[in-house]
N, C-alpha and C positions, 0 to 999 in steps of 0.2 A: 421472873426476875435472875438473877446469875450472882453467880459469885466470883467477886471482884478481886483482884490482887493490881499490884502497879512496881515496876520496880524505876530507876530514876539515876541520875548522873547523881556522883556524890557532891561533885562541885557543886550543883547546880540547886541542891537543896538546903535549907538551915536544919540548922544540929539540938533546933530548942523546938520540943514538941507544939508549943504552942505554934512558933515560929513556918514551924514545917505545917499546920495545916491550914493554914491562911494561904500558904501559898501553893497547895493541893488546891483548896479553894479556886485559886484563880486559873491554875493548869484546867481545872477540868472547863472551863467555861470556851474551851475550844477553837480558840480566838489566833490562832498562825494563820489563819491562812492558806494553806493548802490542804493537801490529800494526806488523810490520817491511817492510811493504809498503803502509803509507799515506805520501806524500812532504808532509802537513802535518805531520807528526811533528818533522821540522826545521829546520834553521836556512833564513834566506831564501837564501842566497849557494849552497846545498846544493841547497834544494830547484829554484834558476834551472839550475847545472850539471846535476840531473835531470834538468829539461824540455826541455834542450835534446837532453842525452844519449839519451833514450827514443826521440827522432827516428830517432835510427840504429837503437839498439841495444834494442828495442822489449821491456820487463818478461814474462817469462813468466806471473809470479803478482799478483794485486791488481789496485786498482781500475781500474790505467791500461794493464793488459790486453787486446792485442789481443780483439775478439769473434772466436768462428767462423768467421765468413764474413773477416773479416782476416785471420786465420791461413792460412786457403787461401788469398788472395791472396797471401799470402807465401812461401807454399809453391810456389808455380804459378811464381814470380819468384825460385825459387832462393834467398829472403832468411831462409829460415827459421832459418839456423846461429847469427843474430843476435840472436836470442830470448836475454835474457839475465835470469841473476837478481841482484837486487837486494834488499839488505839495509840497509834504512833507518832512522837512528837520530837520536837529536837532535846529536850531533857527529861522523859519517858514515855513508858510503856504500859499503859491499861491493859488489861486481857480480863475479857470477861469469857467465864466458863460456866459449863451446868453443874449444878450443884452434886450431881452422879460423880464425879472426875474432883470433887475437892481436894479433897485430902492428900490426892496423888498428883494435882494442879501446887499444891502449898509446898508440898517436899519438892518437887521437879525446881519449880520457879526460885524456893530458896536456895537448893542447890547451886543454879547456875549464876543466880548470883551473886553468892561465893566466891565460884570462879571465876563469872567479870569482875568482880570488885564492884558493883553497882550497889546501890541499895533497895532495899524491901521494904512496900505498906503493904498490909495486911487489912485491905480499903472493908471487906465484908464482915470481918469479927468484931465485937461489942468493946474487945479493947483496943481496935485500932494499931497493932505493933507497929513501930517504926524503927528501921535495923540499918545500920549504916557501915560497911566495911569498914576493917581495921585488923592491918596484920594478916591478911590472908581470910577471915572470918568475919562473920555478922556480928555486930555489937549493938545489942537494942538501948534504945533512948527512954 
C-alpha cells in the first residue's frame, strides 16, 4: 500500500467537496487512452510542477525514470525509497509514495502546488483534504 497524493488543474475540478469527489472518482478510471507516464500529456502548470517534483522524488517508470546506473547510485545513497509512481493525466497528476517518505512527500507536494498554482488533494488521509490555489496560497475547501 502506498501513500497517495494528487495535484490538479484548478480550472478542471469542481470547488464543492461532494462534486470534487465525484470528479475524482471519474478521473481514476484511467480512461483517457494514452500513456500515463508521459508529462507531455498534461498542462503547462502541472508539467512544471512535475519537473521540479521529480528532482526530489524520481519516477519509477516511464521516460523520466532513472537508468539502472542512476538507480544503483540512489540505492547507495539510501534514496531509493524516494522513487514515486506518477500517473500523469491532462488535468491531474497522481503520485504514490513509500510510507517512509510520506511527511516529506506531503510537504514537498504542497509547497510546489502553491508555487505552480495547482490544486492539491490528500488522497490517503482520512479527512481527504482538498485545496485550491487562491492568491498564491492553497485554501482548503
